[in-house]
PyMOL CGO cylinders between C-alpha atoms (Angstrom):
from pymol import cmd
from pymol.cgo import CYLINDER

trace = [
    CYLINDER, 0.00, 0.00, 0.00, 1.28, 3.44, -0.90, 0.3, 1, 1, 1, 1, 1, 1,
    CYLINDER, 1.28, 3.44, -0.90, 1.54, 5.73, 2.08, 0.3, 1, 1, 1, 1, 1, 1,
    CYLINDER, 1.54, 5.73, 2.08, -0.15, 9.08, 1.44, 0.3, 1, 1, 1, 1, 1, 1,
    CYLINDER, -0.15, 9.08, 1.44, 1.69, 12.13, 2.71, 0.3, 1, 1, 1, 1, 1, 1,
    CYLINDER, 1.69, 12.13, 2.71, -0.51, 14.27, 4.94, 0.3, 1, 1, 1, 1, 1, 1,
    CYLINDER, -0.51, 14.27, 4.94, 0.25, 17.96, 4.83, 0.3, 1, 1, 1, 1, 1, 1,
    CYLINDER, 0.25, 17.96, 4.83, -0.37, 20.25, 7.76, 0.3, 1, 1, 1, 1, 1, 1,
    CYLINDER, -0.37, 20.25, 7.76, -1.08, 23.21, 5.52, 0.3, 1, 1, 1, 1, 1, 1,
    CYLINDER, -1.08, 23.21, 5.52, -4.36, 25.09, 5.67, 0.3, 1, 1, 1, 1, 1, 1,
    CYLINDER, -4.36, 25.09, 5.67, -6.76, 24.02, 2.95, 0.3, 1, 1, 1, 1, 1, 1,
    CYLINDER, -6.76, 24.02, 2.95, -10.10, 25.40, 1.92, 0.3, 1, 1, 1, 1, 1, 1,
    CYLINDER, -10.10, 25.40, 1.92, -12.65, 22.73, 1.13, 0.3, 1, 1, 1, 1, 1, 1,
    CYLINDER, -12.65, 22.73, 1.13, -14.28, 23.68, -2.09, 0.3, 1, 1, 1, 1, 1, 1,
    CYLINDER, -14.28, 23.68, -2.09, -16.72, 22.40, -4.67, 0.3, 1, 1, 1, 1, 1, 1,
    CYLINDER, -16.72, 22.40, -4.67, -15.95, 25.01, -7.30, 0.3, 1, 1, 1, 1, 1, 1,
    CYLINDER, -15.95, 25.01, -7.30, -15.43, 24.49, -11.02, 0.3, 1, 1, 1, 1, 1, 1,
    CYLINDER, -15.43, 24.49, -11.02, -12.23, 25.42, -12.82, 0.3, 1, 1, 1, 1, 1, 1,
    CYLINDER, -12.23, 25.42, -12.82, -10.89, 25.20, -16.37, 0.3, 1, 1, 1, 1, 1, 1,
    CYLINDER, -10.89, 25.20, -16.37, -7.82, 23.07, -16.84, 0.3, 1, 1, 1, 1, 1, 1,
    CYLINDER, -7.82, 23.07, -16.84, -5.52, 22.91, -19.85, 0.3, 1, 1, 1, 1, 1, 1,
    CYLINDER, -5.52, 22.91, -19.85, -2.86, 20.25, -20.24, 0.3, 1, 1, 1, 1, 1, 1,
    CYLINDER, -2.86, 20.25, -20.24, 0.47, 21.19, -21.73, 0.3, 1, 1, 1, 1, 1, 1,
    CYLINDER, 0.47, 21.19, -21.73, 0.53, 20.37, -25.45, 0.3, 1, 1, 1, 1, 1, 1,
    CYLINDER, 0.53, 20.37, -25.45, -3.24, 19.83, -25.54, 0.3, 1, 1, 1, 1, 1, 1,
    CYLINDER, -3.24, 19.83, -25.54, -5.40, 22.66, -26.93, 0.3, 1, 1, 1, 1, 1, 1,
    CYLINDER, -5.40, 22.66, -26.93, -8.54, 21.32, -25.22, 0.3, 1, 1, 1, 1, 1, 1,
    CYLINDER, -8.54, 21.32, -25.22, -9.93, 22.84, -22.03, 0.3, 1, 1, 1, 1, 1, 1,
    CYLINDER, -9.93, 22.84, -22.03, -11.40, 20.57, -19.36, 0.3, 1, 1, 1, 1, 1, 1,
    CYLINDER, -11.40, 20.57, -19.36, -13.91, 21.55, -16.68, 0.3, 1, 1, 1, 1, 1, 1,
    CYLINDER, -13.91, 21.55, -16.68, -12.97, 20.02, -13.33, 0.3, 1, 1, 1, 1, 1, 1,
    CYLINDER, -12.97, 20.02, -13.33, -14.19, 20.29, -9.75, 0.3, 1, 1, 1, 1, 1, 1,
    CYLINDER, -14.19, 20.29, -9.75, -11.81, 21.79, -7.24, 0.3, 1, 1, 1, 1, 1, 1,
    CYLINDER, -11.81, 21.79, -7.24, -12.30, 19.73, -4.07, 0.3, 1, 1, 1, 1, 1, 1,
    CYLINDER, -12.30, 19.73, -4.07, -9.79, 21.65, -1.96, 0.3, 1, 1, 1, 1, 1, 1,
    CYLINDER, -9.79, 21.65, -1.96, -7.34, 24.45, -2.45, 0.3, 1, 1, 1, 1, 1, 1,
    CYLINDER, -7.34, 24.45, -2.45, -4.24, 25.57, -0.59, 0.3, 1, 1, 1, 1, 1, 1,
    CYLINDER, -4.24, 25.57, -0.59, -1.40, 28.00, -1.17, 0.3, 1, 1, 1, 1, 1, 1,
    CYLINDER, -1.40, 28.00, -1.17, 0.66, 25.33, -2.92, 0.3, 1, 1, 1, 1, 1, 1,
    CYLINDER, 0.66, 25.33, -2.92, -1.86, 23.18, -4.76, 0.3, 1, 1, 1, 1, 1, 1,
    CYLINDER, -1.86, 23.18, -4.76, -5.31, 21.71, -5.19, 0.3, 1, 1, 1, 1, 1, 1,
    CYLINDER, -5.31, 21.71, -5.19, -7.21, 18.47, -5.38, 0.3, 1, 1, 1, 1, 1, 1,
    CYLINDER, -7.21, 18.47, -5.38, -9.25, 18.22, -8.55, 0.3, 1, 1, 1, 1, 1, 1,
    CYLINDER, -9.25, 18.22, -8.55, -11.83, 15.79, -9.83, 0.3, 1, 1, 1, 1, 1, 1,
    CYLINDER, -11.83, 15.79, -9.83, -13.12, 15.24, -13.32, 0.3, 1, 1, 1, 1, 1, 1,
    CYLINDER, -13.12, 15.24, -13.32, -13.12, 13.29, -16.53, 0.3, 1, 1, 1, 1, 1, 1,
    CYLINDER, -13.12, 13.29, -16.53, -9.66, 14.36, -17.65, 0.3, 1, 1, 1, 1, 1, 1,
    CYLINDER, -9.66, 14.36, -17.65, -6.97, 11.65, -17.84, 0.3, 1, 1, 1, 1, 1, 1,
    CYLINDER, -6.97, 11.65, -17.84, -3.70, 12.82, -16.33, 0.3, 1, 1, 1, 1, 1, 1,
    CYLINDER, -3.70, 12.82, -16.33, -0.50, 11.16, -15.14, 0.3, 1, 1, 1, 1, 1, 1,
    CYLINDER, -0.50, 11.16, -15.14, 1.97, 12.16, -12.46, 0.3, 1, 1, 1, 1, 1, 1,
    CYLINDER, 1.97, 12.16, -12.46, 4.29, 14.84, -13.76, 0.3, 1, 1, 1, 1, 1, 1,
    CYLINDER, 4.29, 14.84, -13.76, 1.86, 16.17, -16.39, 0.3, 1, 1, 1, 1, 1, 1,
    CYLINDER, 1.86, 16.17, -16.39, 2.31, 19.93, -16.81, 0.3, 1, 1, 1, 1, 1, 1,
    CYLINDER, 2.31, 19.93, -16.81, -0.88, 21.98, -16.84, 0.3, 1, 1, 1, 1, 1, 1,
    CYLINDER, -0.88, 21.98, -16.84, -2.51, 25.34, -16.25, 0.3, 1, 1, 1, 1, 1, 1,
    CYLINDER, -2.51, 25.34, -16.25, -5.62, 25.71, -14.14, 0.3, 1, 1, 1, 1, 1, 1,
    CYLINDER, -5.62, 25.71, -14.14, -7.77, 28.83, -14.33, 0.3, 1, 1, 1, 1, 1, 1,
    CYLINDER, -7.77, 28.83, -14.33, -9.06, 29.65, -10.86, 0.3, 1, 1, 1, 1, 1, 1,
    CYLINDER, -9.06, 29.65, -10.86, -11.41, 32.48, -11.82, 0.3, 1, 1, 1, 1, 1, 1,
    CYLINDER, -11.41, 32.48, -11.82, -10.47, 35.68, -9.97, 0.3, 1, 1, 1, 1, 1, 1,
    CYLINDER, -10.47, 35.68, -9.97, -7.19, 34.15, -8.77, 0.3, 1, 1, 1, 1, 1, 1,
    CYLINDER, -7.19, 34.15, -8.77, -6.13, 33.68, -12.39, 0.3, 1, 1, 1, 1, 1, 1,
    CYLINDER, -6.13, 33.68, -12.39, -4.33, 31.02, -14.40, 0.3, 1, 1, 1, 1, 1, 1,
    CYLINDER, -4.33, 31.02, -14.40, -1.84, 29.04, -12.34, 0.3, 1, 1, 1, 1, 1, 1,
    CYLINDER, -1.84, 29.04, -12.34, 0.82, 26.72, -13.79, 0.3, 1, 1, 1, 1, 1, 1,
    CYLINDER, 0.82, 26.72, -13.79, 1.72, 23.48, -12.07, 0.3, 1, 1, 1, 1, 1, 1,
    CYLINDER, 1.72, 23.48, -12.07, 2.14, 19.76, -12.40, 0.3, 1, 1, 1, 1, 1, 1,
    CYLINDER, 2.14, 19.76, -12.40, 0.20, 16.67, -11.38, 0.3, 1, 1, 1, 1, 1, 1,
    CYLINDER, 0.20, 16.67, -11.38, 1.59, 15.30, -8.10, 0.3, 1, 1, 1, 1, 1, 1,
    CYLINDER, 1.59, 15.30, -8.10, -0.68, 12.26, -7.69, 0.3, 1, 1, 1, 1, 1, 1,
    CYLINDER, -0.68, 12.26, -7.69, -3.63, 10.50, -9.33, 0.3, 1, 1, 1, 1, 1, 1,
    CYLINDER, -3.63, 10.50, -9.33, -6.27, 8.21, -7.81, 0.3, 1, 1, 1, 1, 1, 1,
    CYLINDER, -6.27, 8.21, -7.81, -9.28, 7.20, -9.90, 0.3, 1, 1, 1, 1, 1, 1,
    CYLINDER, -9.28, 7.20, -9.90, -10.81, 10.47, -11.22, 0.3, 1, 1, 1, 1, 1, 1,
    CYLINDER, -10.81, 10.47, -11.22, -9.12, 12.65, -8.55, 0.3, 1, 1, 1, 1, 1, 1,
    CYLINDER, -9.12, 12.65, -8.55, -5.69, 14.20, -8.81, 0.3, 1, 1, 1, 1, 1, 1,
    CYLINDER, -5.69, 14.20, -8.81, -3.41, 16.58, -6.96, 0.3, 1, 1, 1, 1, 1, 1,
    CYLINDER, -3.41, 16.58, -6.96, -1.77, 19.59, -8.56, 0.3, 1, 1, 1, 1, 1, 1,
    CYLINDER, -1.77, 19.59, -8.56, 1.37, 21.20, -7.15, 0.3, 1, 1, 1, 1, 1, 1,
    CYLINDER, 1.37, 21.20, -7.15, 1.52, 24.87, -8.18, 0.3, 1, 1, 1, 1, 1, 1,
    CYLINDER, 1.52, 24.87, -8.18, 4.74, 26.40, -9.49, 0.3, 1, 1, 1, 1, 1, 1,
    CYLINDER, 4.74, 26.40, -9.49, 4.15, 29.45, -7.29, 0.3, 1, 1, 1, 1, 1, 1,
    CYLINDER, 4.15, 29.45, -7.29, 2.17, 29.98, -4.10, 0.3, 1, 1, 1, 1, 1, 1,
    CYLINDER, 2.17, 29.98, -4.10, -1.23, 31.65, -4.34, 0.3, 1, 1, 1, 1, 1, 1,
    CYLINDER, -1.23, 31.65, -4.34, -3.63, 33.29, -1.89, 0.3, 1, 1, 1, 1, 1, 1,
    CYLINDER, -3.63, 33.29, -1.89, -6.52, 30.80, -1.93, 0.3, 1, 1, 1, 1, 1, 1,
    CYLINDER, -6.52, 30.80, -1.93, -8.88, 33.28, -0.27, 0.3, 1, 1, 1, 1, 1, 1,
    CYLINDER, -8.88, 33.28, -0.27, -8.50, 36.03, -2.88, 0.3, 1, 1, 1, 1, 1, 1,
    CYLINDER, -8.50, 36.03, -2.88, -11.83, 36.22, -4.65, 0.3, 1, 1, 1, 1, 1, 1,
    CYLINDER, -11.83, 36.22, -4.65, -12.97, 32.64, -4.13, 0.3, 1, 1, 1, 1, 1, 1,
    CYLINDER, -12.97, 32.64, -4.13, -16.38, 33.80, -2.90, 0.3, 1, 1, 1, 1, 1, 1,
    CYLINDER, -16.38, 33.80, -2.90, -17.09, 34.94, -6.46, 0.3, 1, 1, 1, 1, 1, 1,
    CYLINDER, -17.09, 34.94, -6.46, -15.46, 31.91, -8.10, 0.3, 1, 1, 1, 1, 1, 1,
    CYLINDER, -15.46, 31.91, -8.10, -17.95, 29.64, -9.86, 0.3, 1, 1, 1, 1, 1, 1,
]
cmd.load_cgo(trace, "trace")
């Protein structure tokens, strides 16, 4: 069994939608953001990704954030952002 690393970082639970674009793929995918932190997010959706996949996720008022897939389990995946964000900035209006 793979041991899952538990982070002590503050996360906002969320059920927001975001647009995701994989590197070298012109398509945009709509995914659910299950939780969001300064350094990443957990997403869920019908997009097939693998660990290490580079992508950009558009988080509405926060903007487009570049990152890479850190883990995948079924239709959920973790994204590690290239740069930290403020997860509270404008999320109330994010839909």
